[in-house]
C-alpha positions in Angstrom: 226.6 262.9 151.1 228.1 263.8 154.5 229.4 260.7 156.1 230.1 262.5 159.3 226.6 263.9 159.7 225.2 262.4 162.8 221.7 262.0 161.2 223.3 260.0 158.3 224.9 257.6 160.9 221.4 257.0 162.6 219.7 256.4 159.3 222.2 253.7 158.3 221.8 252.2 161.8 218.2 252.0 161.3 218.5 249.7 158.4 218.2 245.9 158.8 220.7 245.1 156.2 224.3 245.7 156.6 226.1 248.7 155.0 229.8 249.1 154.2 231.1 252.1 152.6 234.6 252.8 151.1 236.1 255.6 149.2 237.5 255.5 145.7 240.7 254.0 146.9 239.1 251.0 148.8 239.4 252.5 152.3 236.7 251.8 154.6 234.8 255.0 155.6 231.7 253.7 157.5 230.0 250.5 158.5 226.5 250.4 160.2 225.5 248.3 163.3 223.6 245.7 161.2 226.9 245.0 159.5 228.6 244.4 163.1 225.8 242.2 163.9 226.0 240.1 160.9 229.6 239.8 160.7 230.8 239.9 164.2 233.4 242.6 163.2 233.7 245.9 165.0 233.5 249.4 163.2 236.6 250.7 165.0 238.6 247.7 163.6 237.6 248.4 160.1 237.1 252.2 159.6 240.3 253.7 158.0 241.5 250.2 156.8 242.3 249.5 153.2 240.0 246.7 151.8 243.1 245.2 150.3 244.6 244.6 153.6 241.5 243.2 155.1 241.2 240.6 152.4 244.9 239.7 152.6 244.6 239.2 156.4 241.6 236.9 155.8 239.3 239.3 157.8 237.0 239.4 154.7 237.1 236.2 152.3 236.6 238.4 149.2 235.5 241.9 148.4 232.8 243.1 146.1 234.0 246.8 146.8 237.4 245.8 145.0 235.7 244.4 142.0 233.6 247.6 141.5 236.7 249.8 141.9 238.4 247.6 139.3 235.5 247.2 136.7 233.8 250.3 137.5 230.4 248.7 137.7 228.0 247.2 140.2 228.9 243.7 141.4 227.5 241.1 143.9 229.3 238.2 145.6 228.8 235.6 148.3 230.9 236.1 151.3 231.7 233.3 153.8 232.5 234.0 157.4 234.4 231.9 159.9 231.2 231.4 162.1 229.4 229.7 159.0 227.3 232.7 157.9 226.9 233.3 154.3 226.4 236.9 153.2 225.2 238.4 150.0 227.2 241.5 149.2 225.9 243.8 146.6 228.2 246.8 145.9 227.5 249.8 143.6 229.7 252.7 142.8 228.9 256.5 143.1 230.6 258.7 140.6 231.9 262.0 140.6 231.0 264.7 138.0 234.1 263.6 135.8 233.1 259.7 136.3 235.7 258.7 138.8 234.5 256.5 141.7 233.9 258.5 144.8 232.3 255.8 146.9 231.4 252.4 146.8 228.4 251.3 149.0 227.8 247.7 149.7 224.4 246.4 151.2 225.1 243.3 153.0 222.2 240.7 153.6 222.4 237.5 155.7 221.6 234.4 153.3 222.3 231.7 155.7 218.7 230.9 156.4 217.5 231.2 153.0 220.5 229.0 151.5 219.5 226.4 154.3 215.9 226.3 153.3 217.0 226.0 149.6 219.5 223.2 150.4 216.5 221.3 152.3 214.3 222.1 149.3 217.0 220.5 147.0 217.3 217.6 149.2 213.6 217.1 149.2 213.6 217.4 145.5 216.5 214.7 145.5 214.5 212.4 147.6 211.4 212.8 145.5 213.6 211.8 142.3 214.9 209.0 144.1 211.6 207.7 145.0 210.4 208.3 141.3 213.4 206.6 139.7 213.2 203.7 142.3 209.6 203.2 141.5 210.3 203.4 137.7 213.4 200.8 138.2 211.0 198.4 139.9 208.1 198.9 137.7 207.4 196.9 134.7 207.3 193.0 134.0 208.3 192.2 137.6 205.6 194.2 139.2 203.0 192.5 136.9 204.5 189.3 138.1 204.0 189.9 141.6 200.4 191.0 141.1 199.5 187.9 139.1 198.8 184.3 140.4 201.9 183.1 138.2 204.3 183.2 141.2 202.1 182.1 143.9 200.7 179.1 142.2 204.2 177.6 141.8 205.6 175.1 144.4 209.1 176.6 145.1 208.4 180.3 144.2 205.0 180.2 146.0 206.7 179.1 149.1 209.4 181.8 148.9 206.8 184.6 148.5 204.5 183.2 151.2 207.4 183.5 153.7 208.3 186.8 152.5 204.8 188.0 152.9 204.8 186.6 156.3 208.0 188.5 157.5 206.8 191.8 155.8 204.6 192.5 158.7 207.4 193.0 161.1 211.0 194.7 160.8 212.9 191.5 161.4 216.0 191.4 159.6 215.9 189.3 156.3 218.8 187.7 154.5 218.0 186.8 150.9 220.3 184.1 149.5 220.6 182.8 145.9 222.8 182.9 142.7 223.0 186.1 140.7 219.6 186.9 138.8 217.4 184.5 140.7 215.2 187.6 141.8 216.5 188.7 145.1 215.7 192.3 144.4 212.2 191.4 143.4 211.7 189.6 146.7 213.0 192.5 148.7 210.8 194.9 146.8 207.8 192.4 147.6 208.7 192.5 151.4 208.7 196.4 151.5 205.4 196.5 149.3 203.7 194.2 151.6 204.9 196.1 154.8 203.6 199.1 156.6 206.5 201.0 155.1 205.2 200.7 151.6 204.3 204.3 151.1 208.0 205.3 152.1 211.2 205.0 149.8 212.6 201.6 148.9 216.3 202.3 148.1 219.0 199.9 146.9 222.8 199.6 146.9 224.8 196.9 145.2 227.9 196.6 147.7 230.1 195.1 145.2 229.5 197.7 142.4 231.7 200.6 143.8 234.8 201.0 145.5 235.0 201.0 149.2 234.9 204.8 149.8 232.2 205.3 147.5 230.0 202.6 149.0 230.7 204.4 152.4 229.9 207.8 150.9 226.7 206.5 149.2 225.6 204.6 152.4 226.3 207.1 155.1 226.6 210.4 153.2 229.3 212.8 153.8 229.8 216.3 155.3 231.0 219.3 153.3 234.6 218.9 152.3 234.9 215.4 153.6 237.2 214.2 150.7 238.5 215.6 147.5 235.9 215.9 145.0 233.0 215.8 147.7 230.2 218.2 146.9 230.6 221.5 148.8 227.3 221.1 150.6 227.8 217.7 151.4 225.5 214.8 150.6 222.8 212.9 152.6 223.4 209.1 152.4 221.0 206.4 151.4 220.4 205.3 155.0 219.0 208.9 155.7 217.1 209.1 152.5 215.3 205.8 153.1 214.2 207.2 156.6 210.8 205.4 157.5 211.2 203.1 154.5 213.6 200.1 153.4 217.2 200.0 152.3 218.1 196.8 150.2 221.9 196.1 150.5 222.7 193.5 147.6 225.7 191.6 147.6 226.4 192.4 151.2 229.2 189.7 151.4 231.4 192.1 149.2 231.2 194.8 152.0 234.7 195.6 153.3 235.2 194.7 157.0 235.6 198.4 158.2 232.0 199.2 156.6 230.8 195.9 158.2 231.5 197.6 161.8 229.8 200.8 160.6 226.8 198.8 159.4 226.5 196.8 162.5 226.2 200.0 164.7 223.4 201.2 162.4 221.7 198.0 163.0 222.1 197.9 166.7 221.6 201.8 167.5 219.7 203.0 164.5 222.3 205.9 164.2 225.4 206.8 162.4 227.9 209.5 161.6 228.4 210.6 158.0 231.7 210.7 156.5 233.8 213.5 157.8 231.2 214.7 160.0 230.7 215.1 163.7 227.0 215.1 164.0 225.2 211.8 165.1 222.1 211.0 162.9 219.2 208.9 164.0 217.4 207.0 161.4 214.2 204.5 161.3 215.0 202.4 158.4 214.6 198.6 157.6 217.6 196.8 156.3 217.2 193.8 153.9 220.2 192.2 152.8 221.1 189.7 150.0 224.1 187.8 148.7 225.1 184.9 146.6 228.1 184.1 148.8 228.5 181.6 151.5 228.5 183.9 154.6 229.1 181.2 157.0 232.2 180.0 155.2 233.2 183.8 155.1 232.7 184.0 158.9 235.0 180.9 159.4 237.4 182.4 157.2 237.4 185.7 159.0 236.3 187.7 155.9 232.9 188.6 157.3 232.1 189.6 160.9 230.2 186.8 162.6 228.2 189.4 164.9 227.0 191.1 161.7 226.2 187.8 160.1 224.0 186.8 163.0 222.3 190.2 163.2 221.5 190.0 159.5 220.6 186.2 159.4 217.5 186.4 161.5 215.1 185.0 158.8 217.0 183.7 155.9 215.2 183.2 152.5 217.0 180.9 150.0 215.7 181.6 146.4 216.5 178.4 144.3 217.9 178.8 140.7 215.7 178.7 137.8 217.3 175.1 136.7 215.7 173.8 139.9 212.2 175.4 139.0 211.8 174.0 135.8 207.9 174.0 135.8 208.0 177.7 136.2 210.1 178.3 132.9 207.1 178.1 130.6 204.7 180.4 132.7 207.7 182.9 132.8 208.4 182.5 129.1 204.7 183.3 128.1 204.5 186.0 130.7 207.4 188.1 129.5 206.6 187.4 125.9 203.3 188.8 126.6 204.8 191.7 128.4 207.5 192.7 125.7 204.9 192.1 122.8 202.8 194.9 124.5 205.8 197.2 125.1 207.2 196.7 121.5 203.9 196.5 119.7 204.4 192.9 118.5 202.3 189.7 118.3 204.8 187.1 118.5 204.2 183.5 119.5 206.7 180.6 120.1 207.2 178.0 117.7 207.2 174.4 119.2 210.9 173.8 118.5 212.1 177.2 120.0 210.0 176.4 122.9 211.5 173.1 123.5 215.1 174.4 123.3 214.2 177.2 125.9 212.6 174.6 128.2 215.6 172.4 128.1 218.0 175.3 128.6 219.7 175.4 131.8 219.3 179.3 132.2 222.7 180.0 134.3 221.7 183.6 134.5 218.3 182.7 135.9 215.3 185.1 135.6 217.5 188.0 134.8 218.9 186.0 131.6 215.3 184.8 130.7 214.0 188.6 130.6 216.9 189.6 128.6 216.5 186.8 126.1 212.8 187.1 125.7 213.0 191.0 125.0 215.9 190.3 122.6 213.8 187.8 120.8 210.7 190.2 120.6 213.0 193.0 119.2 215.0 191.1 116.7 212.7 188.4 115.5 211.7 189.3 111.9 208.8 186.8 111.4 205.3 186.4 113.1 206.7 183.4 115.3 209.9 182.8 117.2 211.6 180.0 115.6 214.7 177.8 116.8 217.1 179.8 114.5 215.9 183.1 116.2 217.4 181.8 119.4 220.9 182.8 121.0 223.6 180.2 120.2 224.0 179.3 123.8 220.1 178.4 124.0 220.6 175.9 120.9 223.8 174.5 121.8 222.8 172.4 124.7 221.2 169.9 122.5 224.0 169.5 120.1 226.4 168.7 122.8 224.6 167.6 126.1 226.7 168.0 129.3 227.5 164.9 131.5 224.6 163.9 133.6 222.1 165.4 131.1 218.7 163.8 130.4 219.6 160.6 128.3 216.1 159.0 128.5 215.5 157.2 125.0 211.8 158.3 124.9 212.9 161.9 125.3 215.6 161.7 122.9 213.3 160.3 120.2 210.7 162.9 120.9 213.2 165.6 120.4 214.4 164.2 117.2 210.8 163.6 115.9 210.1 167.2 116.9 213.1 168.7 115.1 212.3 166.7 111.9 208.7 167.6 111.8 209.5 171.5 112.5 212.2 171.3 109.8 209.7 169.9 107.3 207.1 172.2 108.1 209.6 175.2 107.7 210.5 173.8 104.4 207.2 172.9 102.9 205.0 175.1 104.9 202.0 172.7 105.2 201.4 169.5 107.2 200.3 167.4 104.2 203.6 168.4 102.3 205.6 168.1 105.4 204.2 164.4 106.2 204.7 163.5 102.5 208.5 164.4 102.7 208.7 162.5 105.9 207.2 159.5 104.7 204.2 159.3 107.1 200.6 160.2 107.1 199.2 163.8 107.6 197.3 162.5 110.6 200.3 161.2 112.2 201.9 164.8 112.0 198.8 166.6 113.2 198.3 164.3 116.2 201.9 164.4 117.3 201.8 168.2 117.1 198.7 168.4 119.3 200.1 166.1 121.8 203.1 168.3 122.2 201.1 171.3 122.5 198.9 169.6 125.3 202.1 168.6 127.0 203.8 171.9 126.7 
């Protein structure tokens, strides 16, 4: 191979891929025009120079040729250039008759566009997974609940969902308010599903669940190398991934003041800059927020921006706690019992005493606690009916030590005592006849009371 032959040079220059040739000592012998075009480096600045010096001076980030000279076999490496290009360099040795390396020939291909396409494909896959996981997250008993007449038929919840359906038709800002576990995420999902954005993503972020810098990174995304530990390719934030759809910000009252400013800019201008980035990104996303905090008081105290509060609080929807919706407890208990019976292949039913205890419980954790308790009972109950002794201790404690202001109606107290006595007798003696005998009353009395309680329940 005569490198000085003009026809050889013409052949190399006709190639679309770059070519870089060194001798057995790593000294540059020849580069073709494609290499000059790809790298921006000139042939006269490279020919005759040792590859070791070029790497040391930072002209080339890393050398496949040096690896070939060191290991004696072909080697490939990704080479990054200052202009942002990514090159795939595949170097191969050419040996002399005595197996010494005479030349190293490197084929250089521009991978920038291919890597960009792969990056976009990965982001599309990430978005697809987010959509799938989000759908899976919100699927289940809550979806069944939305499509049943159970919620709409209730006085308080029906009013909440009627208002939610009304505001779903527009992109008006909605602020959901209520205690933890009352179903704020459920209402937000309902608004999204009832809107024109339903085919697009519904993504959510709990603003109080992560440190400030991670909330910012999750929400706005970040540029490559924005901070220590950041992904080398950067990351798209939820605002960008939710483009065309809905972003639900739960516990927005926990959002730090610095991030409140950035969120306000998004709401006003529909654009933002990722963490560590310079490019302004525009998005079309509906933002629904929720909190259990008193934002008006936080505004007065200076811990929440007034301009952001008024931007978010266009349509406030207050979701009452479950203890104020006592007429919904029995339908909810039955609904989730049926659901978890199907899921866990059980056929459990409530005993009258267990049901009475659950109906009288305050449910401080609201619907979320109710769902967890019912599933726990379905999984752990050993019999064919859920009895009072199967219930968690907190669900039984309220009758043993009623709180101040509890229901002290004499009729109610007597009825509870009668129920407890009859159920204990039934558990011990198994038949109404023997239970009645043990209680000193007629069998008809026991049966009539049980029927009356079933009708009232």
